[in-house]
N, C-alpha and C positions, 0 to 999 in steps of 0.2 A: 203334628210332629215337627217341631222347628229344627233349624240348623244346629242349635246347641246340643242336640241329642246325637252323640257319636255312636261308634260301633260297640260301645259298652263301657262300664266303669272299670277301674283298676281292681283286679282280683288276683293277687300274687299267686295263690294256689292254682287258679285256673291257667295262669300264664305258664306254669311249669308243664301243664298237660292240656294244650289248647285244642287238640284234635285235628284242626285244619289251620294252615297258615297261608297267607298271600305273600309270596316272595316277590321282591323286585330288586333289580340291580342297577348299576350305573347306566346301562343302555336304556332301561325303562325310564329313568329320570331324564335322560337326554331327550328321548322321544316326547316326554311330557313337556319339557321346555320348548321343544321345536313346535309342538302343537299350539303353543301360545305365541309363536313368531320370534323366538329368541334367535339372535344373529350368531354367525360363526364366531365373531369377536366376543360376544357375551358368554358363549359356551366355553371358548378357549380360556376366558378368565377363571372359570370353574375347574376345568380339566387340565389346563396347562398345555394342551395340544389342540390343533384344529380338528373340529368334528363337524361333519356336514349332515344336515337334516335330510331325512327321507323326503322324496317328493312324489306324491303328496305326503304330508306328515300324518302320522298315526293320530287319530282323534284323541283328545284328552280324556274322554270318557272311557277309553280302553286302557288307562293306566291301571296296572294290576294292584288295586288297593281294595280293602274290604267294602268301603262305602262306594256307592255308584251315583253319579250325578250327570245329567244330560241337560245342557242349557240350550235354549233356542231350537228345540226340536221342531223340524219341519219335515214331516213324513216319517216313514218307518225307520227305526234305528235298532241295530244289533250290537250288544255290548258283550265283550268277552272277558272272562276271568279264568286264571289258572290257580288251583289250590294244591297244596302239598299236604299229604296225610302224615301226621306225626303221632303215632300210636303203636300199639302192639297187635300183631296179627292182622288178618283180614277184617274189613268192616264195610258196612253199607250206610251211606248217608242219603236221606230222603229230603226233598226240597218242599218248602211251603212259601208261596208268594202271597204277600199281603197286597190287596188290590190298590191301585193308584187311580184316583179320580180322573176320568177323561182319557185313560190309556189302557188298552188291553195289553197284558204282558204274559209271557210264557217263558219257561226255562227248559233248555235242552242240553244234555239229557236231564230228566227230572230226578234221576237216581244216580249217585256216584258210587261205584263199586271199586274199593281198593283192596289189593291182594297183600300189600306189605307197606311198612313205614317207609317214607321217602318217595313214594309214588306220587306223580303229578297227574292231575286230570284237568281238562279245560271244559268249562260250560259256557253257554251262550244264553243271554236274556234278550228276547225280541220284544220291542215296544212298538205298538201300533196305536198312534193317537187318533182319537175320534172327537175330541173337544179341546179348543184352545184353553189355556190356563190364564189368559188375560194378563200376562206379565208376571204372574206369581208362580210359585213352585207348588207342586203336589207331591205328596210323600207316600211311601210304602216301604216294604222290606222284603228281603229274601232270607229265609232261615234254612240252614242245613242241619239235620238231626240224625244222630245214630243212637245206640242204646245208652251212651254215656255223655255225649257232647251236644251242645246246641251252639251253632255258629251263625250269628246274625249280621246281615249287611243292610244298613239303611239305604234307601233309594230316594233321590229327589229328581224330579223332572220338571222342566219348564217347556210347555208346548206353545210354540209361536204360531205355526201353521198346521192345519190338518190336511 
């Protein structure tokens, strides 16, 4: 599964009724820029006001985006995502992780129970590497399913050290 495979192709009908969405706001974007070493001056150019990065910065792999990427993994890593349910009535989503070569992974909780539309829930994926990927990436995915929707997140990891 190469990098040119995204979270899915454009499907206008599905976009109207996605089931789950990954919200992010200006603060998430600033945290993402900070994780890559953006300076106060660079961020001020974007925001118009001085913004200071958290110390230590939030790791870039925790940017609340459907796809998940961890570069230079050395040891265990936990990745967090928050999803918002957009649907009618209560629903339950079940997780399915596609295995990643050289990494044991698990999702907590593995079932998301929503009582109403607009509700947000956070899940965590734990990655435990057991084999170096020798400079390349290994791929997998996490899929959340209910009776109507299937929401897929591609995963790419690069294991530097075990």
